[in-house]
N, C-alpha and C positions, 0 to 999 in steps of 0.2 A: 760065542760068535763074534764074531770084529766085527767095530762100528763101519767098518770101510768095505767092506764085504761087498757090496752092492756098486760099487765103484770098477766098474770091468767098461770097456770099451762096447761093448755092445749093447748094456744096459744103459750106458749114459748117450750115445747117438740115438738111441729109441727117446729118450727122454729130452732130447735136444730140439730132437723134429717135434716131438708133442708140444713142446714149450713155441718153438717159433710157430707153428701151424694157429696156435692160438696169439700170438701174437700180430701176426700179418692177419689173422682176422678181425680181431679186437681195434687194433691202428686202423686199417681201411675200414671201420665200423665209424672211431671215431675222428674219420678224415684226417687223420695224420700223414699217413700212406696212400698211394692212388695207384691200384694196381693196374694192368694195362693188356687188353687183352692180346693174347702171344698165342697162336693157333688155336689147338683145342684147349687151352690152359692159359695162364697170365702170367705176367711177369711183372719183378720191383728192379730197378736200376737203382746203384749210389756209386759214385765213383767209379772205382773199377771192378767192383762187383758188383752180379747180375742173380737176381732170385725166379725158377721158373717151378709154376706149380697148377696143380687143379683144384679147383673150387665150387663148390655152390651156394649161389647166392638165392637170399632168399628177403622175405619185405622187413621192415627195418633195418634195410640195409647191411644183413646181417651175415656175414661170411661163415661159411664151414671150410676148413682148407684140409686137404687128405694129406697128413704129415710124411706118409710113403711116399707122394708124389715130388716134396721139395729138393730141387738141384741148383747148389751153388756153383758160381764160375769163376774165373777172372777174367781180366781183359781180355783175354786170349783163349778165352770158350775154355778151360782146363777146367775140368770137376773138381771140385774142393772139398771135402768132407762139413757139412754142417755145424757152426759154432756161434752160442749165443753170445758170445762176447764180441764176437766178431760181426755179429750183425749188429748191436745194438752202436760198437763203434762205428760202424757205414752210415748205419742213418742215424747218428745222434746229433745231425743238422734238422731234419725234418721232424724228430721225436723233441726236439727242444731240451735238449740234456746240456745242462752247462756243468763246467770243471767242478762246481760243489757235488752237483748231486749224482753226475755221473759214474766217479768208482763208486760209491755209496748202492747204485742202484746195479751195477754190474754183479755186485757181493750178492743185493737181494736174488738175481735171476741167478746165480750160481746153485745159491740156496735149493730154490723151487726147482730146479733141473735134478739137486741133490735127492730132492724129495721123492719127482717122481721116478728118479733112477733107483730109491729103496723099493718102491712099491712094484715098480716091475721085477723085480725081484725077489718078490713074498708070493708065497703061494694065495693071490689074490681068491675071492669066493666069485665064482658064477654072480650073475644076477639073477639067475632063475634060485640058485640057492639061498639067498639074499632075502626071499620074499620071505622065508620061515625065520630068518635070525631074530634074535633079539636086539634090541632096541642099541646096546652100544656094542654087539657085535657090526651093526648096519654103520654106525657112528664113526666106526674106525675103521672100515673097508673106504670111505669116500676117497677117490682119489684127483678129483677135479679141482678143488680150491672155491675160492670166489669165482664164479661165471665169467667177470669181467676183466678184474685185475690181471696183468701179466704174470709181475711177480709178486705171486699173493702167498708165498710160503717164508719170508725171507728170514722171518726170528734170530735175526742178528744180534749175538751173544749168547749162542746155544754152542759149546762144544759138539764133536762126533759122539759122543758119549753122551749128552745131554739128550739130543736130539734121540736115540735110542730110549731113552728114558722118560721123556716129556713131550715128544710127537704126537698129537692126536692118533695118526696113523699106526703107533707102534701097540696102539691100546695097551701099554705095561700099567702095572699095577702102580700107585703114587700114594705114598704118604705123607699127610701135610704136618711142618712143624708148625707147633703152637709159640704163643708168645703172649705171657703176662704183663698188660701195661696197667700201670698207676692211673688209677682214673681221673685225677686232675688234669694229665697229659693224653688225657684219650678223649673220643668222641662214640659214644654209641647210641643209634636210632632202630628205632623198632616201629611194625604198626600199634597201634593203641593198645592191643587187647594183649599184645605179648612185651617181657620184658626179659633182662639178663638172665632171670632162671628158668626160662622156657629156653633159650640158647641152648644154655648150660644143661639142660634134659632129653633136650631134643635133637642137638645138634653134635654132642660128642658121646662116646659109647661109656657105657659106665664105670668099666677100668679105667678109663684114662682119667674121666672126670674125680676119679677117689685119688687118684696117681698125683696129677696135677696138683687137688689140695692139700696133698701131703706136703710136696715140693713149696707150695705156698708158706705153709706153717711153720719151716722151716727158717722161711725168712721172715719170718712174723706177721706174714699177711693171709686175708683170707678173701674169698670169693667176693664177699663185700668192696673191696680197697679196689681191686683191679677189674679191665675188662679183656678179655681173652682174643687175641688174634690170632687167625692161621694163617700160613706162610707159605708160598709157593717153595720146595725144597733150592730150587734154584735161585730164589730170590734170597733165600737164608745165607746162602753159601757167600754170592757174587755181593750181595748191597747191605743185608742189613748186618751181619755178623761184622762185618769192615765198617759203613759209610755211619750206623747206629752201634757200634762202639761206645763211644762216649756213656750213650743212655743206658746199654747194658752196666757199663761200670758204676754207673752212679746210680744204679737200683731201680731205676725209671720204668724198666725194660727188664722182664724176667724171662728168659728163655727156658722151656717147660719140657720139650721134647716132640718124639712126634705122637699122634693118638694113634689107635689102632686102627682104624677104620681105612679101606682101601680105596684109592680114588681113582677116575680114569679121566685122562684129558677129552675136552669136548673139544670140536672144530676152531671155537674161539680161544683156543691155547691155555687160558689163564680161567677159563671154567671149569671146574669138578664136578661129575657126578658119583656120588658115594656107593660102590658096586656092593659093597657089603650090607647096606642098609640103604634099599631102592627107595625107601619110603623117605626118608632125612633129604633136607635142601641140599641142591648144588650149593657149592664154596665156589664164589669168583676172588681170585686173588690177586694181588698187586702182581706186576710182570714186568721188571723196569729191562724189556726185551724190544727191539725195534724191529715191527713188523706190518707190512703193508700198509703205510703212510703214518703209523703212528707209535709211540712207546707207550706198551702196553699199561702201564700204571693206573693206580686208582687214585682220586682225590678224595682225600678224606671232608674238606669244607663242600667239595661237589656231592658228594653219596651223604650230607646231613641230612636231605631231605628227598632224597631217593625211596623210602619205603611209604614217604607221604605221597608222592607222585605215583606210584605203584598203587595205592590204596585207593585213591582217586581215579586213577583210568579203570581199575577192577570194578569200581561201583557203576563206573558209568558205559560198559561193555556188559556186565554182569545182570546192571536193572535195565536194560533195554529188551523191550518186548521179540523187536525184530531179530536183532543180535541174538536173546533166548533161541529162538527157532534155530539159530546154526550152530547152536552148540559151541560157539568160539569161546575160548577161556583164555584168560591172562595169567600166566604165571608169576605173581605176586612176589616182588624183593622184599622179603619182609622185614629184615635188619641190615644193618651197617654197622661198620666200626672202623675206627681208625685212630691213629699216630702224630699228636699232633707234635714234631722233632723242631722244639725249641730255636735251633739255630736256622733252620731252613723255611720256617714259618716266616722268621725276624729277614730272612735273608735273600729269599727264592722269590723272585715274582710271582703272580699268580698263575696257575697253569705248568709253572713251571715241572720237568720230570723229578726235582729233588724234594716236590711237594707230592709226590705221589708213588711213593716206595714203601707205606707200610700202613695196606687198609685192606678192608675184605667185604663182601656183601652174602647176603646167604638169598637165594631163592625157591618157590616150589619146586619138586618136581611132579612131574606128570604119574609118574609110577602109579600114587594112589588112587589116580583119579579116571583111571582106566576101567571100563567095566569089564566082565568075563566076553572072551573073545576077542576083545581088543587088542591093539599092540599098537607102539609109540614107534616114527622112525622121522629123523632130519627132513626135513622138505628139501634139503641139498641134496639128498639121495635121488629126487626123480632126473636129477642131472646126472648122473652116474652113470655112465657106462664101463662095463669090466673087459679085462684082457682081451675078450672074443668080439669087442665091437659091441657088444648086447647091451641095451641100456636098461636098466631097472624099471624104467617106468614103465616100460614095454610087457616085461613079467609080471610087472602089478596087472595091469590088463587083460593080459590071459589067465591071470589067477583069477579076477573077480567074475568073471566069463562073460563080463557087460560087452556090448558093442562099443567098439573105444572113444566116440562121441558120447555116449551116455554115462563113459567111465568120465571124462574129462567135464561134463557137465555137471558131475558129483563133486567134484574137487573143488570146479570153480565155485559152485554155487557156496561149497564149505570155508573157501579162503579168498577169495576176489569179493565176492558180495558183502560180506561184512567189514573188508574194509574200505569199502565202496559206501557203504551206510555212514560207518564212522567219519568220513568226509564230508557228506553230504546234512547229516543232521547235527553232528557236532565241530566241524571243523574239526575234527581228530584225526591225528597221522600218523604211521609208525613206519619203521623201515625193516619191512617187512620179506626182506632177503632170504633164501633159504636156510641159512644157518639162524636165525628169527624166529621161524616157526617150524612147529614139530607136529605133524598129520598124525592124527589116530585113524590107523587102517583097522579093516575088518573083512575077512577074503580078499582082501587085496584092492578092497573099496576104501577113498578117503570119505570119512565119514562125518570128521570134524578138525579144528586145528587149534591149538594153544600159539597163542603169542608171547614171544617173551623178551627180554633188553629193552625194560619199558622207560626206566629211569634215564636212561641216556639216549634213547634213540626214540622219542615219539614227543608230537609239538601239536599245541591247538593251535587255529589258524582264524579260528571263527570270535573274534569280538564278544557275540551275545551267548557265549558257552561263557558261565560263571567258574573263574580257576581259583581257587582261595589263594589270598594273599601272599601265604606262607612257601607255595609253590609258584608262584608269577613266571618263573624261568620257563616254563610250561610253552608260555604265550611266546608266539613269534608273528611276525607281522613281516606277512609276504600277498604280493601282486596276486590278484586275481587267476591271471593267466599263468603263474606257478602251482597253486595250490592243487590243479589237477594235476600235475608235474610228478604229484604222490602215488599216483593212480600210475601214469602214463608212462615215467621213468621208471620208479623204483618195482614197480609190478611187470609192466608190460614190457618196457626195452630191457630190465635189467634180469628180469629172469624167464617171463615167458615165451620171448623170442629162443630162448634155448632150446625149450622144451619142442617148441613149436617144429624146429628145423630137427631137433632129435627123432621123432614119431615121425616127420614124414620122410628120412632118410633111410628109417628100419622100416618104411610102409607098411606103418600101422595106423596113420591116420593125416591127411593131405595137409598141407598149410593152409589152403582156402578153409578147409572144412577143420580144422583147429578155430582160425578166424571166426568164423561163422559163429560155433559153440560159445565162445568168450564173447561175442558181442549177443547175443541171446540170452545169454545167462543175467547180462545187466540188463538188458530190454524188458525180461521179466520184473527181476527188482525192481527199474522205475516204474514199470505200470503199474505196481502193487504199491506205488506209493506216491500218489499223485499230490499229497500234502507239499512233497520236497521238488515239486516243478520248477521252484524261481531255482535253487541251487543248481540243480542238473543243466538250467540254463548260464549260469554265473560260470562252474565249472565243467565245463562239456566233456564227456570222454570220447564224444563219437566226431570231434572235428576234423579237418581233412589232414592236418598235420601237428608236430607238436616239438618243443626246442627240444635238441638234442644237448644231454649231459652229458660230460665226457670227465668217466672214471679215473682214465691211467692219465689224463692229461692232468688231473691233480695230484698223481705221485709222481709222475716225470715231471712236474716245476718243482714240488718239495715233498721228499720221502721222510723230513723228521716229524713235520705235522700237516696234514693234508687240507686242511680243514681247521677254519675255529671253531671252536666246540661251541662257542656261546653267542657265534652267528653262523650258522654253517652256511645259509641259503646265500649267504654276503659270498663265501668263499667257493660258491660251484662256478664250473668254466662251461660255458656253452660252443658247439659249432651247427652253425646253420639249423635245419628241420628235418624230421623224420617224415615221412607220410604215414600215416595212421593205419594200421590192417585192421582196427574198428569199424572204421568210418564206412564201409561201401556196405556195410549191414544197417546203417543208421536208422 
């Protein structure tokens, strides 16, 4: 099969319409574009071009644009084929795209449309069939990407062949390259009860472990002298074999070859699930590819305390009586390894991509934590719509046999309530978007959730919560009015608004009923915890409105590094306020 078989006029046009529908909807939501009423639909104009379309508008200023309805015309009213690059060129002033960002952003948009065309050309499973599919089949079937980001699948650096080999949606099997790094030049960190011997025994198959040992012996080395670092095949070919050539020549790095285990890339691209041994940990690798506002490397220095942060958060969550009842589980990042390149450690500033080229971490797999009859699915699947326009969430609700409102309540009690409790009880906040949460399903019902990506994407906002000095970076000092945004923005606006719109348009559950159920879930939690009444007042989730935090504006402003990871709150961009859909039921 050719790497460009999907690049046909029909598939490209359909994928372009899908992207433009998302762009119009999300840019209108972020108040970058202001559609005006035009007969039965809406219109946008920029220069000589005009776009007409139909759309449904929901609470939270959520727009669902019908891709098939988009009509692009020139100054004379002549119909033109929709074109993604032409759209962004027409609206570059409104979107704030400067001359430095625009060409790179256009490349990211082209790559995102390419992903859409590829998936339209594949035999995608129907939503009803996915209900019975395995964890990794569901992972590969996802078509939407991040629900908010328009240019969400840039992967700049991948060739067409790389795309087929490593993109999550291809579901291809991948074998990782392994390097041995002399310990004096490397970092290894793990949970207290684990060591490098545990890593060798549990995360490498026996044949590879034996073969790698023999290769080290040939170099006069043993496992006592080195740490092993798994490397993404793309990273090995494009970065390590070239940029780290002096280290290999000097013998500080020893290439060992591929291990036998077959892995599958997850939605986050650089994280791999072990298909050969599902009970083994995920492996997260450095990948110097630009995707959705960041170069996706891994910092050796930053990850040195990742296992300690993960253990701290897991102990807090797993030891809390309220959270135990919900069954929420933290997937711990149990070990991390990285190489300190002598030249780049000395010559590249902190945070530079050159200091994030060779590192990895291991995160617990959910597979051994599932009980009989339970199955796992990425929470991103709740926003998945198949080629026939059928939502996966609707199929789950039908399978469960529950009333839609009861199904939703079960999901929110498993997902939203633990996040609210962590905020109110500890000031502990996560980045709980669809790719960072794994649902545990039983006959279509959500019974509990796994939280992941802890080391980089959680924070403690409450000064009274004790945090060990060694992991002090976990602390974040933010104003009271910003704290509630960890729920109102990250959960309500950036995930639940999409689910509410999907279920409403599919005729499963009205938008009003959706938000009533969400409010009742939170109110029942609050009623059960009168001791936290002061926190409920300080960080209200039922206020009339809340600040609109804009994710696309970040990427449009700087698509090389959207936010400063050392102080993410300072980087955020706000644009007015949104009416809170929970407020009417307070």
